[in-house]
C-alpha positions in Angstrom: -13.9 -20.6 -24.3 -13.7 -17.0 -23.1 -14.2 -16.0 -19.4 -15.3 -12.6 -20.5 -19.0 -12.0 -21.0 -20.3 -11.7 -24.5 -21.6 -8.3 -25.8 -25.1 -9.6 -25.6 -24.7 -10.5 -21.9 -23.2 -7.1 -21.2 -26.0 -5.2 -23.0 -28.7 -7.1 -21.1 -27.7 -5.5 -17.8 -28.3 -1.9 -17.1 -28.5 0.6 -14.2 -30.9 3.5 -13.6 -31.1 6.1 -10.8 -34.5 7.1 -9.4 -36.1 9.1 -6.7 -39.2 7.5 -5.3 -41.7 9.4 -3.2 -43.5 6.9 -1.1 -46.9 8.0 0.2 -47.8 7.3 3.8 -50.1 4.5 2.8 -47.1 2.4 1.8 -44.6 3.4 4.5 -45.2 0.2 6.4 -45.1 -2.0 3.2 -42.0 -3.6 1.9 -42.0 -1.7 -1.4 -38.2 -1.6 -2.0 -37.8 -5.2 -0.7 -40.4 -6.2 -3.4 -38.1 -4.7 -6.1 -35.4 -7.2 -5.0 -37.5 -10.3 -4.4 -40.2 -10.0 -7.2 -38.0 -8.5 -9.9 -34.5 -9.9 -9.0 -32.9 -6.5 -9.0 -29.9 -5.1 -7.1 -31.1 -2.1 -5.2 -28.8 0.5 -3.7 -30.3 3.2 -1.5 -28.2 6.3 -2.0 -30.3 8.7 0.0 -33.5 8.7 2.1 -35.7 11.1 4.0 -38.3 9.6 6.4 -40.0 10.6 9.5 -42.2 13.3 11.0 -40.4 16.1 9.1 -41.4 14.9 5.7 -45.1 15.8 5.7 -46.0 12.1 5.6 -44.2 11.1 2.4 -40.9 9.1 2.4 -38.3 9.9 -0.2 -35.7 7.4 -1.5 -32.9 7.9 -4.0 -32.1 4.5 -5.4 -30.1 2.8 -8.1 -31.6 -0.3 -9.8 -29.3 -2.8 -11.5 -30.6 -5.6 -13.6 -31.9 -6.6 -17.0 -33.9 -4.0 -18.8 -37.0 -6.3 -18.8 -36.7 -6.7 -15.0 -36.4 -2.9 -14.5 -39.3 -2.3 -16.8 -41.5 -4.6 -14.8 -40.4 -3.0 -11.5 -41.3 0.4 -12.8 -44.8 -0.9 -13.8 -45.1 -2.3 -10.2 -44.2 1.0 -8.7 -46.6 2.9 -11.0 -49.4 0.5 -10.0 -48.9 1.7 -6.4 -49.1 5.3 -7.5 -45.6 6.0 -6.3 -44.1 9.1 -7.9 -41.0 8.2 -9.9 -38.4 10.8 -11.0 -35.4 9.8 -13.1 -32.0 10.9 -11.8 -29.6 11.4 -14.7 -26.0 11.8 -13.4 -24.0 10.2 -10.6 -21.4 12.8 -9.7 -21.8 16.1 -8.1 -25.5 16.5 -8.6 -26.2 17.4 -5.0 -29.8 16.0 -5.4 -31.1 15.2 -2.0 -34.5 14.2 -0.7 
């Protein structure tokens, strides 16, 4: 019996990086918390811009980690809220801020 995960187990997990623009209507709603509780994802907030200087929208740079099916359902959830989703391709030196 091997302690290492099988190739199938490794391939079921993935990570994506996103920027979410949260409209003011959802700023007092637990949108990111729902990604964790409803979709069983690991969420890492790597950047955020909130407050009076944002023109009403909140901006979050996040990493989602989980199974591809979980991430797909989470993206459908975010789209159902009309949250703008932008993919973020690389992890090093991109200087992409909210």
